[in-house]
C-alpha positions as a Markdown table, in Angstrom:
| # | Residue | x | y | z |
|---|---|---|---|---|
| 1 | Met | 0.2 | -0.1 | -0.1 |
| 2 | Ala | 1.3 | 3.2 | -1.1 |
| 3 | Lys | 1.9 | 5.4 | 1.8 |
| 4 | Ile | 0.3 | 8.8 | 1.9 |
| 5 | Gln | 2.9 | 11.7 | 0.9 |
| 6 | Met | 2.5 | 15.2 | 3.1 |
| 7 | Gln | 3.6 | 18.4 | 1.1 |
| 8 | Thr | 4.3 | 20.6 | 4.0 |
| 9 | Pro | 6.1 | 19.4 | 7.0 |
| 10 | Ile | 4.6 | 19.8 | 10.9 |
| 11 | Val | 6.6 | 21.3 | 13.4 |
| 12 | Glu | 7.1 | 18.3 | 15.9 |
| 13 | Met | 7.9 | 19.1 | 19.3 |
| 14 | Asp | 8.7 | 15.8 | 21.2 |
| 15 | Gly | 8.4 | 15.8 | 25.2 |
| 16 | Asp | 9.1 | 14.1 | 28.7 |
| 17 | Glu | 8.6 | 10.9 | 30.5 |
| 18 | Met | 5.9 | 8.6 | 29.8 |
| 19 | Thr | 4.3 | 10.4 | 27.2 |
| 20 | Arg | 8.2 | 10.1 | 25.2 |
| 21 | Ile | 7.8 | 7.1 | 25.4 |
| 22 | Leu | 4.0 | 6.6 | 24.1 |
| 23 | Trp | 5.4 | 9.6 | 21.3 |
| 24 | Lys | 7.2 | 6.6 | 19.4 |
| 25 | Met | 4.8 | 4.0 | 19.6 |
| 26 | Ile | 2.5 | 6.0 | 18.2 |
| 27 | Lys | 5.0 | 6.8 | 15.4 |
| 28 | Asp | 5.6 | 3.5 | 15.0 |
| 29 | His | 2.8 | 1.7 | 14.9 |
| 30 | Leu | -0.2 | 4.1 | 14.1 |
| 31 | Leu | 1.9 | 6.9 | 12.0 |
| 32 | Leu | 5.1 | 5.6 | 9.8 |
| 33 | Pro | 3.3 | 2.6 | 8.0 |
| 34 | Phe | 0.9 | 4.9 | 6.8 |
| 35 | Leu | 2.3 | 7.8 | 6.1 |
| 36 | Asp | 5.7 | 9.2 | 4.6 |
| 37 | Leu | 5.8 | 11.4 | 7.5 |
| 38 | Asn | 7.2 | 15.1 | 7.0 |
| 39 | Thr | 8.5 | 16.4 | 10.4 |
| 40 | Lys | 11.0 | 19.6 | 11.8 |
| 41 | Tyr | 11.7 | 17.8 | 14.7 |
| 42 | Tyr | 12.7 | 20.0 | 17.8 |
| 43 | Asp | 13.8 | 18.0 | 21.5 |
| 44 | Leu | 11.3 | 19.1 | 24.0 |
| 45 | Gly | 12.4 | 16.9 | 26.5 |
| 46 | Leu | 14.2 | 18.3 | 30.0 |
| 47 | Glu | 17.6 | 17.4 | 29.7 |
| 48 | Tyr | 18.1 | 19.3 | 25.7 |
| 49 | Arg | 16.3 | 22.0 | 27.0 |
| 50 | Asn | 18.5 | 22.7 | 29.8 |
| 51 | Glu | 21.1 | 22.1 | 27.5 |
| 52 | Thr | 20.3 | 24.5 | 24.9 |
| 53 | Asn | 19.1 | 26.8 | 27.2 |
| 54 | Asp | 16.2 | 26.4 | 26.5 |
| 55 | Gln | 16.5 | 28.2 | 23.2 |
| 56 | Val | 14.8 | 24.9 | 21.5 |
| 57 | Thr | 12.2 | 26.0 | 23.0 |
| 58 | Ile | 11.8 | 29.1 | 21.4 |
| 59 | Asp | 12.7 | 28.0 | 18.3 |
| 60 | Ser | 9.9 | 25.3 | 18.0 |
| 61 | Ala | 7.3 | 28.1 | 18.4 |
| 62 | Glu | 9.2 | 30.5 | 15.4 |
| 63 | Ala | 9.5 | 27.3 | 13.4 |
| 64 | Thr | 5.8 | 26.8 | 14.2 |
| 65 | Lys | 4.9 | 30.2 | 13.0 |
| 66 | Lys | 6.7 | 29.3 | 9.4 |
| 67 | Tyr | 4.8 | 26.3 | 8.5 |
| 68 | Lys | 1.7 | 27.2 | 11.2 |
| 69 | Val | 0.5 | 23.4 | 12.6 |
| 70 | Ala | 2.8 | 22.4 | 15.1 |
| 71 | Val | 2.3 | 18.9 | 17.5 |
| 72 | Lys | 3.7 | 18.8 | 21.4 |
| 73 | Cys | 4.5 | 16.1 | 23.8 |
| 74 | Ala | 3.6 | 16.5 | 27.4 |
| 75 | Thr | 7.0 | 18.4 | 29.2 |
| 76 | Ile | 7.8 | 19.1 | 32.2 |
| 77 | Thr | 7.7 | 22.0 | 34.1 |
| 78 | Pro | 10.6 | 22.3 | 36.6 |
| 79 | Asn | 10.3 | 22.8 | 40.0 |
| 80 | Ala | 12.5 | 22.6 | 43.1 |
| 81 | Ala | 12.9 | 18.9 | 43.0 |
| 82 | Arg | 12.9 | 18.9 | 39.6 |
| 83 | Met | 16.0 | 21.4 | 39.4 |
| 84 | Lys | 17.8 | 18.5 | 41.4 |
| 85 | Glu | 17.3 | 15.5 | 39.9 |
| 86 | Tyr | 17.5 | 16.9 | 36.3 |
| 87 | Asp | 20.3 | 18.9 | 37.7 |
| 88 | Leu | 19.5 | 22.0 | 36.1 |
| 89 | Lys | 21.0 | 24.6 | 35.3 |
| 90 | Glu | 18.1 | 27.1 | 36.6 |
| 91 | Met | 14.1 | 26.5 | 36.7 |
| 92 | Trp | 13.1 | 27.5 | 33.0 |
| 93 | Lys | 10.0 | 27.8 | 32.9 |
| 94 | Ser | 6.9 | 26.3 | 31.2 |
| 95 | Pro | 7.7 | 25.8 | 27.1 |
| 96 | Asn | 3.8 | 25.5 | 26.9 |
| 97 | Gly | 4.3 | 29.4 | 27.9 |
| 98 | Thr | 6.7 | 30.1 | 26.5 |
| 99 | Ile | 5.0 | 28.6 | 23.2 |
| 100 | Arg | 1.6 | 30.1 | 24.4 |
| 101 | Ala | 3.5 | 34.3 | 24.4 |
| 102 | Ile | 5.4 | 33.7 | 21.3 |
| 103 | Leu | 2.4 | 32.5 | 19.1 |
| 104 | Asp | -0.2 | 34.8 | 21.1 |
| 105 | Gly | -2.3 | 32.0 | 21.2 |
| 106 | Thr | -5.8 | 31.3 | 23.2 |
| 107 | Val | -6.1 | 27.6 | 24.5 |
| 108 | Phe | -9.2 | 25.3 | 23.0 |
| 109 | Arg | -9.4 | 21.8 | 25.5 |
| 110 | Ala | -12.2 | 19.7 | 24.3 |
| 111 | Pro | -13.4 | 15.7 | 25.9 |
| 112 | Ile | -13.2 | 13.3 | 23.5 |
| 113 | Val | -16.5 | 11.5 | 23.8 |
| 114 | Val | -16.6 | 7.6 | 24.0 |
| 115 | Lys | -20.0 | 5.0 | 24.3 |
| 116 | Gly | -18.8 | 3.5 | 27.1 |
| 117 | Ile | -17.9 | 6.7 | 29.4 |
| 118 | Glu | -20.3 | 8.0 | 30.6 |
| 119 | Pro | -20.5 | 11.8 | 31.5 |
| 120 | Cys | -21.2 | 12.2 | 35.5 |
| 121 | Val | -23.8 | 15.1 | 33.9 |
| 122 | Lys | -26.6 | 12.8 | 32.2 |
| 123 | Asn | -27.9 | 15.5 | 29.9 |
| 124 | Trp | -24.2 | 16.4 | 28.0 |
| 125 | Lys | -24.6 | 14.1 | 24.7 |
| 126 | Lys | -22.0 | 16.6 | 23.2 |
| 127 | Pro | -18.5 | 17.9 | 24.0 |
| 128 | Ile | -17.8 | 21.0 | 25.3 |
| 129 | Thr | -15.2 | 23.1 | 24.6 |
| 130 | Ile | -13.5 | 25.6 | 27.2 |
| 131 | Ala | -11.9 | 28.4 | 25.5 |
| 132 | Arg | -9.4 | 30.3 | 28.0 |
| 133 | His | -7.3 | 33.5 | 27.8 |
| 134 | Ala | -4.4 | 32.6 | 29.4 |
| 135 | Tyr | -2.6 | 35.8 | 29.9 |
| 136 | Gly | -2.9 | 38.4 | 32.9 |
| 137 | Asp | -5.3 | 38.4 | 35.8 |
| 138 | Val | -4.3 | 36.4 | 38.8 |
| 139 | Tyr | -1.7 | 34.5 | 37.7 |
| 140 | Lys | 0.1 | 38.0 | 36.3 |
| 141 | Gly | -1.3 | 40.1 | 40.3 |
| 142 | Thr | 0.9 | 41.8 | 42.5 |
| 143 | Glu | -0.5 | 41.1 | 46.2 |
| 144 | Met | 0.2 | 42.3 | 49.5 |
| 145 | Lys | -0.7 | 41.7 | 53.7 |
| 146 | Ile | -2.0 | 44.5 | 55.2 |
| 147 | Pro | -0.2 | 44.6 | 58.6 |
| 148 | Gly | -2.7 | 47.2 | 60.6 |
| 149 | Arg | -4.7 | 50.4 | 59.7 |
| 150 | Gly | -3.8 | 52.4 | 56.5 |
| 151 | Lys | -5.0 | 53.3 | 53.9 |
| 152 | Ala | -4.6 | 51.0 | 50.5 |
| 153 | Glu | -4.4 | 52.4 | 46.9 |
| 154 | Leu | -4.7 | 52.0 | 42.7 |
| 155 | Val | -2.1 | 54.3 | 41.1 |
| 156 | Tyr | -1.4 | 54.8 | 37.7 |
| 157 | Thr | 1.2 | 57.2 | 37.1 |
| 158 | Ala | 1.1 | 58.3 | 33.1 |
| 159 | Glu | 4.2 | 58.9 | 31.4 |
| 160 | Asp | 3.2 | 63.2 | 31.5 |
| 161 | Gly | 3.5 | 62.1 | 35.4 |
| 162 | Ser | 0.4 | 62.6 | 36.2 |
| 163 | Glu | -1.7 | 60.9 | 38.5 |
| 164 | Thr | -4.7 | 59.0 | 39.0 |
| 165 | Arg | -5.8 | 57.0 | 41.8 |
| 166 | Glu | -8.8 | 55.1 | 43.1 |
| 167 | Leu | -9.5 | 53.9 | 47.1 |
| 168 | Ile | -9.0 | 50.1 | 47.5 |
| 169 | His | -10.0 | 50.1 | 50.9 |
| 170 | Thr | -9.8 | 51.7 | 54.0 |
| 171 | Phe | -8.7 | 49.3 | 56.8 |
| 172 | Asp | -8.9 | 49.5 | 60.1 |
| 173 | Ser | -7.7 | 46.0 | 60.7 |
| 174 | Pro | -5.0 | 43.6 | 59.5 |
| 175 | Gly | -6.3 | 42.6 | 55.4 |
| 176 | Ile | -4.9 | 41.7 | 52.5 |
| 177 | Ile | -5.0 | 43.4 | 48.7 |
| 178 | Gln | -4.2 | 42.1 | 45.0 |
| 179 | Gly | -3.8 | 44.5 | 41.9 |
| 180 | Met | -3.7 | 42.5 | 38.5 |
| 181 | His | -4.1 | 43.4 | 34.7 |
| 182 | Asn | -5.0 | 42.5 | 31.2 |
| 183 | Leu | -4.0 | 44.5 | 27.7 |
| 184 | Asn | -6.3 | 45.1 | 25.8 |
| 185 | Gly | -4.4 | 43.7 | 23.0 |
| 186 | Ser | -4.2 | 39.7 | 24.3 |
| 187 | Ile | -7.8 | 40.8 | 25.1 |
| 188 | Ala | -8.4 | 41.6 | 21.0 |
| 189 | Ser | -6.3 | 38.2 | 20.1 |
| 190 | Phe | -8.5 | 36.0 | 22.6 |
| 191 | Ala | -12.2 | 37.5 | 21.4 |
| 192 | Arg | -10.6 | 36.8 | 17.7 |
| 193 | Ser | -8.9 | 33.5 | 18.5 |
| 194 | Cys | -12.4 | 31.8 | 19.6 |
| 195 | Phe | -14.3 | 33.5 | 16.6 |
| 196 | His | -12.1 | 32.0 | 14.4 |
| 197 | Tyr | -12.0 | 28.7 | 16.2 |
| 198 | Ala | -16.2 | 28.8 | 16.4 |
| 199 | Leu | -16.3 | 28.7 | 12.7 |
| 200 | Asp | -13.4 | 26.7 | 11.7 |
| 201 | Thr | -15.5 | 23.8 | 14.0 |
| 202 | Lys | -18.6 | 25.1 | 13.1 |
| 203 | Gln | -19.9 | 25.1 | 16.2 |
| 204 | Asp | -21.6 | 28.3 | 18.9 |
| 205 | Leu | -19.4 | 30.4 | 20.9 |
| 206 | Trp | -20.3 | 31.4 | 24.4 |
| 207 | Phe | -18.8 | 34.2 | 26.9 |
| 208 | Ala | -19.3 | 35.0 | 30.2 |
| 209 | Thr | -17.7 | 37.4 | 32.8 |
| 210 | Lys | -19.1 | 39.2 | 35.9 |
| 211 | Asp | -19.6 | 42.7 | 34.3 |
| 212 | Thr | -22.7 | 43.8 | 37.0 |
| 213 | Ile | -20.2 | 44.0 | 39.6 |
| 214 | Ser | -16.7 | 44.4 | 37.7 |
| 215 | Lys | -18.4 | 47.5 | 35.5 |
| 216 | Lys | -14.2 | 48.5 | 34.0 |
| 217 | Tyr | -12.0 | 45.1 | 34.1 |
| 218 | Asp | -15.0 | 42.4 | 32.8 |
| 219 | His | -16.9 | 44.6 | 31.7 |
| 220 | Thr | -14.1 | 46.2 | 28.8 |
| 221 | Phe | -14.3 | 41.7 | 28.0 |
| 222 | Lys | -17.2 | 41.8 | 26.8 |
| 223 | Asp | -17.4 | 45.2 | 25.2 |
| 224 | Ile | -14.2 | 44.6 | 22.9 |
| 225 | Phe | -15.3 | 41.4 | 22.4 |
| 226 | Gln | -18.4 | 42.8 | 21.4 |
| 227 | Glu | -17.4 | 45.4 | 19.3 |
| 228 | Ile | -15.0 | 42.8 | 17.3 |
| 229 | Phe | -17.6 | 40.2 | 16.3 |
| 230 | Asp | -20.1 | 43.1 | 15.5 |
| 231 | Ala | -17.6 | 44.6 | 13.1 |
| 232 | Glu | -15.9 | 41.1 | 11.6 |
| 233 | Phe | -17.9 | 38.3 | 11.9 |
| 234 | Lys | -21.1 | 38.6 | 13.0 |
| 235 | Asp | -21.8 | 38.1 | 8.7 |
| 236 | Gln | -18.9 | 34.9 | 8.8 |
| 237 | Phe | -21.1 | 34.1 | 11.8 |
| 238 | Glu | -24.8 | 34.4 | 10.3 |
| 239 | Gln | -23.5 | 32.7 | 7.2 |
| 240 | Ala | -22.0 | 29.6 | 9.0 |
| 241 | Gly | -25.6 | 29.4 | 11.0 |
| 242 | Ile | -23.9 | 29.2 | 14.2 |
| 243 | Thr | -24.2 | 32.6 | 16.8 |
| 244 | Tyr | -22.2 | 34.5 | 19.9 |
| 245 | Phe | -24.3 | 34.6 | 23.1 |
| 246 | Tyr | -22.9 | 36.7 | 26.0 |
| 247 | Thr | -24.2 | 36.2 | 29.6 |
| 248 | Leu | -22.8 | 36.0 | 33.2 |
| 249 | Ile | -20.5 | 33.4 | 34.7 |
| 250 | Asp | -22.8 | 32.4 | 37.0 |
| 251 | Asp | -26.0 | 32.8 | 34.5 |
| 252 | Ala | -23.4 | 30.8 | 32.2 |
| 253 | Val | -22.8 | 28.0 | 34.7 |
| 254 | Ala | -26.4 | 26.9 | 35.6 |
| 255 | Arg | -26.5 | 27.0 | 31.6 |
| 256 | Val | -23.5 | 24.3 | 30.9 |
| 257 | Met | -24.8 | 22.0 | 33.5 |
| 258 | Lys | -28.4 | 22.1 | 31.3 |
| 259 | Ser | -27.5 | 21.9 | 28.5 |
| 260 | Glu | -26.8 | 19.1 | 25.8 |
| 261 | Gly | -23.2 | 20.8 | 24.9 |
| 262 | Gly | -21.8 | 20.7 | 21.1 |
| 263 | Tyr | -20.4 | 24.8 | 21.6 |
| 264 | Ile | -18.0 | 26.9 | 22.8 |
| 265 | Trp | -17.2 | 28.2 | 25.6 |
| 266 | Ala | -14.9 | 31.0 | 26.0 |
| 267 | Cys | -13.5 | 31.5 | 29.4 |
| 268 | Lys | -11.6 | 34.5 | 31.7 |
| 269 | Asn | -8.0 | 33.1 | 32.9 |
| 270 | Tyr | -9.3 | 31.5 | 36.0 |
| 271 | Asp | -12.9 | 30.8 | 35.5 |
| 272 | Gly | -11.1 | 28.4 | 32.3 |
| 273 | Asp | -8.6 | 26.9 | 34.7 |
| 274 | Val | -11.4 | 26.0 | 37.1 |
| 275 | Met | -13.8 | 25.4 | 34.2 |
| 276 | Ser | -12.0 | 22.7 | 32.2 |
| 277 | Asp | -11.0 | 20.7 | 34.5 |
| 278 | Met | -14.3 | 20.2 | 35.8 |
| 279 | Ile | -15.8 | 19.4 | 31.9 |
| 280 | Ser | -12.8 | 16.9 | 31.2 |
| 281 | Ser | -13.3 | 15.5 | 34.7 |
| 282 | Ala | -16.9 | 15.5 | 34.1 |
| 283 | Phe | -16.5 | 13.7 | 31.2 |
| 284 | Gly | -15.0 | 11.0 | 32.3 |
| 285 | Ser | -10.6 | 11.8 | 32.3 |
| 286 | Leu | -8.3 | 14.1 | 31.7 |
| 287 | Ala | -6.4 | 11.6 | 29.4 |
| 288 | Met | -9.5 | 11.8 | 27.1 |
| 289 | Met | -9.0 | 16.3 | 26.8 |
| 290 | Thr | -7.6 | 17.4 | 23.4 |
| 291 | Ser | -5.6 | 20.7 | 23.5 |
| 292 | Val | -5.2 | 23.3 | 21.1 |
| 293 | Leu | -3.8 | 26.6 | 20.6 |
| 294 | Val | -5.3 | 28.9 | 18.8 |
| 295 | Ser | -3.8 | 31.8 | 17.1 |
| 296 | Pro | -5.4 | 34.5 | 15.6 |
| 297 | Asp | -2.8 | 34.5 | 13.0 |
| 298 | Gly | -3.4 | 31.3 | 11.8 |
| 299 | Tyr | -1.2 | 28.8 | 13.6 |
| 300 | Tyr | -2.1 | 25.7 | 16.1 |
| 301 | Glu | -0.3 | 23.9 | 18.4 |
| 302 | Tyr | -1.7 | 20.5 | 18.9 |
| 303 | Glu | -1.0 | 18.3 | 22.0 |
| 304 | Ala | -2.8 | 16.0 | 25.1 |
| 305 | Ala | -4.4 | 18.3 | 28.2 |
| 306 | His | -3.1 | 16.1 | 30.4 |
| 307 | Gly | 1.4 | 15.4 | 32.1 |
| 308 | Thr | 4.1 | 13.5 | 31.3 |
| 309 | Val | 3.0 | 10.6 | 33.6 |
| 310 | Gln | 5.5 | 10.8 | 36.1 |
| 311 | Arg | 4.2 | 7.5 | 37.5 |
| 312 | His | 4.0 | 5.5 | 34.7 |
| 313 | Tyr | 7.6 | 7.0 | 34.1 |
| 314 | Tyr | 9.3 | 5.2 | 37.3 |
| 315 | Lys | 8.0 | 1.8 | 36.2 |
| 316 | His | 8.6 | 1.3 | 32.9 |
| 317 | Leu | 12.3 | 2.4 | 34.0 |
| 318 | Lys | 12.1 | -0.5 | 36.2 |
| 319 | Gly | 10.9 | -2.4 | 33.2 |
| 320 | Glu | 7.6 | -2.7 | 35.4 |
| 321 | Glu | 4.4 | -3.1 | 32.5 |
| 322 | Thr | 2.1 | -0.5 | 32.4 |
| 323 | Ser | -1.5 | 0.6 | 30.8 |
| 324 | Thr | -1.1 | 4.4 | 30.0 |
| 325 | Asn | -3.8 | 6.0 | 28.4 |
| 326 | Ser | -2.4 | 7.5 | 24.8 |
| 327 | Val | -5.5 | 8.8 | 23.6 |
| 328 | Ala | -5.3 | 12.7 | 24.2 |
| 329 | Thr | -1.7 | 11.9 | 22.5 |
| 330 | Ile | -3.1 | 9.6 | 19.3 |
| 331 | Phe | -6.0 | 12.7 | 19.3 |
| 332 | Ala | -3.1 | 15.4 | 19.4 |
| 333 | Trp | -1.4 | 13.7 | 16.3 |
| 334 | Ser | -4.7 | 13.3 | 14.6 |
| 335 | Gly | -5.3 | 16.8 | 14.6 |
| 336 | Ala | -2.2 | 18.2 | 13.8 |
| 337 | Leu | -2.7 | 16.0 | 10.9 |
| 338 | Arg | -6.2 | 16.9 | 10.0 |
| 339 | Lys | -4.7 | 20.9 | 10.1 |
| 340 | Arg | -2.1 | 20.4 | 7.9 |
| 341 | Gly | -4.0 | 18.3 | 5.3 |
| 342 | Glu | -6.5 | 21.1 | 5.8 |
| 343 | Leu | -4.1 | 23.9 | 5.0 |
| 344 | Asp | -2.6 | 22.1 | 1.9 |
| 345 | Gly | -5.8 | 20.4 | -0.1 |
| 346 | Asn | -4.6 | 17.1 | 0.8 |
| 347 | Lys | -8.1 | 15.3 | 1.6 |
| 348 | Glu | -6.2 | 11.8 | 2.1 |
| 349 | Leu | -4.6 | 13.5 | 4.8 |
| 350 | Gln | -7.7 | 14.7 | 6.5 |
| 351 | Asp | -9.1 | 10.9 | 5.3 |
| 352 | Phe | -6.3 | 9.5 | 7.4 |
| 353 | Ala | -6.9 | 11.9 | 10.2 |
| 354 | Asp | -10.7 | 11.0 | 10.1 |
| 355 | Arg | -10.1 | 7.2 | 9.7 |
| 356 | Leu | -7.0 | 7.3 | 13.4 |
| 357 | Glu | -9.4 | 9.3 | 15.8 |
| 358 | Gln | -12.3 | 5.9 | 14.5 |
| 359 | Ala | -10.2 | 3.1 | 15.0 |
| 360 | Thr | -8.9 | 4.9 | 18.7 |
| 361 | Ile | -12.7 | 5.2 | 19.3 |
| 362 | Asp | -13.6 | 1.9 | 17.6 |
| 363 | Thr | -11.2 | 0.0 | 20.2 |
| 364 | Ile | -12.2 | 1.6 | 23.6 |
| 365 | Glu | -16.1 | 0.8 | 22.1 |
| 366 | Ala | -15.4 | -2.8 | 21.1 |
| 367 | Gly | -14.2 | -2.9 | 25.3 |
| 368 | Glu | -10.0 | -3.3 | 24.4 |
| 369 | Met | -8.9 | -0.2 | 26.5 |
| 370 | Thr | -5.6 | 1.3 | 28.9 |
| 371 | Lys | -6.7 | 0.8 | 33.0 |
| 372 | Asp | -7.4 | 3.9 | 33.5 |
| 373 | Leu | -10.8 | 3.2 | 31.3 |
| 374 | Ala | -11.7 | 0.5 | 32.4 |
| 375 | Leu | -11.9 | 1.9 | 36.1 |
| 376 | Ile | -14.8 | 3.4 | 34.5 |
| 377 | Thr | -16.8 | 2.1 | 32.0 |
| 378 | Thr | -20.0 | 1.2 | 31.6 |
| 379 | Ile | -19.2 | -1.7 | 29.0 |
| 380 | Pro | -19.5 | -4.6 | 30.3 |
| 381 | Asp | -15.8 | -7.1 | 30.6 |
| 382 | Pro | -13.5 | -4.7 | 29.2 |
| 383 | Val | -9.6 | -6.3 | 28.3 |
| 384 | Val | -7.6 | -4.4 | 30.3 |
| 385 | Leu | -4.2 | -3.6 | 28.0 |
| 386 | Asn | -0.9 | -2.4 | 28.5 |
| 387 | Ser | 0.4 | 0.8 | 26.7 |
| 388 | Glu | 1.6 | -0.5 | 23.5 |
| 389 | Asp | -0.6 | -3.1 | 23.5 |
| 390 | Phe | -3.1 | -0.7 | 23.2 |
| 391 | Ile | -1.6 | 1.2 | 20.3 |
| 392 | Lys | -0.8 | -2.3 | 18.6 |
| 393 | Ala | -5.1 | -2.9 | 18.9 |
| 394 | Ile | -5.8 | 0.6 | 17.4 |
| 395 | Ala | -3.6 | 0.3 | 14.5 |
| 396 | Lys | -5.0 | -3.4 | 13.6 |
| 397 | Arg | -8.6 | -1.1 | 13.4 |
| 398 | Leu | -6.5 | 1.0 | 11.1 |
| 399 | Thr | -5.1 | -1.5 | 8.6 |
| 400 | Glu | -8.4 | -2.9 | 8.2 |
């Protein structure tokens, strides 16, 4: 059988620990036998990031700008323990954060829905995609403990030296304060990424803040979204038969719980952080959650939503058998291949991505799965497969 050809490369970002082991298995069993795989390879494993002073992460993001599509393996964001374990020069930043900043992207996370892995919310029938604005708010906040009586103010000093002040609180006892910020340009990029992704996936878009309480901060998010939608996307949404819907965050939560799903829910940074974990857990497993970074400039970076599965990696190093769920990593590859096919007009590649995903779903629905899914499935008498045998079972269906 002739292998499917690729005109343009995908940027391939290798990663760490057990997901790095799965990465090679996926390529060996699910990709290389069927594709003349064309990638620009970057090793984002922690050892090589340390060796290059993290330049490889920057290079991989710049390559994504050139080739427009990337696929990324899970990577370690080092803490103090990791610094000692890997003998690092310094505590390197999150690769995801670095790439996200360079591409100016928004993260979209959606569950992979499979029969037999039932959502905790019984009326959820379709995936709910969380779009998280991964900039600012409490994640770049400045905090202070107030020791006692006194006055706290917000102070803005303009370039000409003039000052604007707002009273935060007059304290008569100890307390705490926090200052946080955002940028209009970042909010606009977030909005455009959400609108583009809704059009790409033909899904309705919800956006929610608390503008009735936060009449300047949250209201600015609401205003920028509405202005960009009205000026740039309203006609396109009408032609696509999809809607943009704004509501308060508490109303959105109530609506989500009673909905069937099948839409994108755009959230500010903290809301998106919390709600993406709620959605992934309620749909079954973080290992069944896709993640794609979408830039308003048309760059796409696909990855699994989970980490490097450290515990399984240590078992693997001891020669012990593991049963690690590779579904989200497989779907990262299929998502990147499909997007590459779309951009290049390569229908064969798009069809292969569809078949790869269907073979993965069919394997689970036939009762063959990794241990984590076997513990939560409603399918009777599931067959628990180890990490490689699960991938081989998918390969068998893909060949058939």
